[in-house]
C-alpha positions in Angstrom: -60.8 -27.1 5.3 -57.8 -29.9 6.0 -57.0 -29.3 2.4 -56.7 -25.6 2.8 -54.8 -25.8 5.5 -52.0 -28.4 4.0 -52.1 -26.2 0.5 -51.5 -23.1 3.0 -48.6 -25.2 4.9 -47.4 -26.4 1.5 -47.3 -22.9 0.1 -45.9 -21.6 3.5 -43.4 -24.3 3.1 -42.3 -23.4 -0.5 -42.1 -19.9 0.5 -39.6 -20.4 2.8 -37.2 -22.6 0.9 -37.4 -20.0 -2.0 -36.5 -17.2 0.2 -33.7 -18.9 1.6 -30.5 -18.0 0.2 -27.7 -20.4 0.0 -24.6 -18.8 -0.2 -21.1 -19.9 -1.2 -19.0 -17.4 0.0 -15.6 -17.2 -1.2 -12.6 -17.0 1.0 -11.5 -13.7 1.0 -8.4 -12.4 -1.2 -5.6 -11.2 0.9 -4.2 -8.2 -0.6 -0.7 -8.4 -1.8 1.7 -6.8 0.8 4.5 -4.8 0.1 7.2 -7.6 0.5 5.3 -10.0 -1.5 5.6 -7.3 -4.1 8.9 -6.7 -3.8 9.7 -10.5 -3.9 8.7 -10.5 -7.3 9.7 -7.6 -8.2 13.2 -8.5 -7.4 15.7 -11.3 -9.2 19.6 -11.8 -8.6 21.7 -12.6 -11.5 25.2 -14.6 -11.2 27.2 -11.8 -12.3 28.8 -8.9 -10.5 28.5 -6.3 -13.8 25.7 -4.4 -13.5 26.7 -2.5 -16.8 26.0 -5.7 -19.0 22.6 -6.0 -17.0 21.6 -2.7 -17.5 22.7 -3.4 -21.5 20.4 -6.5 -21.5 17.5 -4.7 -19.7 17.7 -1.7 -22.1 17.9 -4.6 -24.8 14.6 -6.3 -23.5 12.8 -2.9 -22.9 13.5 -1.4 -26.2 12.6 -5.2 -28.2 9.3 -4.7 -26.0 8.6 -1.1 -27.4 9.6 0.8 -24.4 11.5 4.0 -25.2 14.5 4.6 -22.8 14.2 7.9 -21.1 17.1 8.1 -18.7 19.9 5.5 -17.3 22.7 5.7 -15.1 25.2 3.0 -15.0 26.8 4.3 -11.9 23.8 4.5 -9.7 22.6 1.4 -11.8 19.0 3.2 -12.3 16.7 2.5 -15.7 14.0 4.5 -16.7 11.9 3.7 -20.0 8.2 4.3 -20.9 5.7 2.9 -23.7 2.5 4.2 -25.1 0.1 2.1 -26.3 -3.0 3.5 -28.4 -6.0 1.8 -26.6 -8.9 3.6 -28.5 -7.9 1.5 -31.8 -8.7 -1.8 -31.5 -8.1 -2.6 -35.0 -8.2 -0.7 -38.2 -11.8 1.4 -37.3 -12.9 1.7 -33.7 -16.6 2.6 -33.6 -16.7 4.6 -30.6 -13.8 6.6 -31.7 -16.3 7.3 -34.9 -18.8 8.1 -33.2 -16.7 10.6 -31.0 -15.9 12.3 -34.0 -19.4 12.4 -35.9 -20.4 13.8 -32.2 -17.7 16.4 -32.2 -18.3 17.6 -35.5 -21.8 18.1 -34.5 -21.1 19.7 -31.2 -18.7 22.1 -33.2 -21.8 23.4 -35.0 -23.6 24.0 -31.9 -20.3 25.3 -30.0 -22.2 24.7 -26.5 -21.5 20.8 -25.9 -18.3 20.0 -24.1 -16.1 17.1 -26.0 -16.6 13.7 -25.6 -14.1 12.0 -23.8 -13.0 7.9 -24.5 -10.0 6.4 -22.8 -6.8 6.6 -25.5 -3.7 6.0 -24.2 -2.1 3.6 -22.1 1.1 4.5 -20.8 3.5 1.8 -19.0 6.4 3.1 -17.0 9.4 1.2 -16.1 11.9 1.8 -13.0 14.4 -0.4 -12.6 17.5 -0.6 -9.9 20.5 -2.5 -10.3 22.6 -3.0 -7.2 26.2 -5.1 -7.2 26.1 -7.9 -4.4 29.4 -9.5 -4.0 29.7 -11.6 -6.9 25.9 -11.2 -7.7 23.5 -8.4 -8.8 19.8 -7.7 -7.8 17.9 -6.1 -9.9 14.3 -4.7 -9.0 12.1 -3.5 -11.3 8.7 -1.6 -11.2 6.1 -0.9 -13.7 3.5 1.0 -13.5 0.3 2.0 -16.0 -1.3 5.1 -16.9 -4.7 5.6 -18.7 -5.0 9.2 -20.4 -8.4 10.1 -22.6 -8.5 11.3 -25.5 -7.8 15.1 -24.2 -4.7 13.9 -22.2 -6.3 13.9 -18.9 -5.3 11.2 -16.5 -8.2 8.4 -15.9 -6.4 6.2 -14.1 -2.5 5.6 -12.7 -2.2 2.0 -11.2 0.6 -0.4 -10.2 1.3 -3.4 -12.4 1.1 -6.1 -9.8 0.7 -9.1 -12.2 3.8 -12.0 -11.4 3.4 -13.4 -14.3 4.4 -10.2 -16.2 7.4 -9.7 -13.8 8.4 -13.2 -14.2 8.4 -13.0 -18.1 10.2 -9.6 -18.1 13.1 -11.2 -16.0 13.3 -14.2 -18.2 14.0 -12.0 -21.4 16.6 -10.3 -19.3 18.1 -13.7 -18.7 18.3 -14.9 -22.0 19.7 -11.3 -22.9 22.7 -11.6 -20.6 23.1 -15.1 -22.0 23.6 -13.8 -25.5 25.5 -10.4 -23.9 27.9 -12.8 -22.5 28.5 -14.4 -25.9 28.6 -11.2 -28.0 25.4 -10.9 -29.4 
């Protein structure tokens, strides 16, 4: 009887310990504030030649595969887009292949809807250049859109990666230097 009680107490103890959840909670990540976003989207340059800065940014964006949609040097505004085919991850994409197979089968049956998949990512750039005395301030804003194979928007979101903006402004710095040197 003592053995049975001892075994039951031991098993109860194991059950209690086994059901105990040890929680390793991480500190909640605070969302980025509008002020923090504006801070990493903005950079000042040591020239008040806004046309030079706009030209340097146009060169950087074109080097990165963007197409300039609109530029106004008087207002200091620049708009550009870049399309990336995300459906193809190499020479062949198995998802696209199988979608084509199923599409041809559905054409025969004429009653099944067309299969959709994410096809295009469009990155849009909106840039504002302002003269500040002997300096200039640039604010760049990038937004991404995901479109499916039918052209419907699947997702739209702002690019909030600080490193993306740091890399962009570093390229603009280099481009301004090259512009000043006559390249």
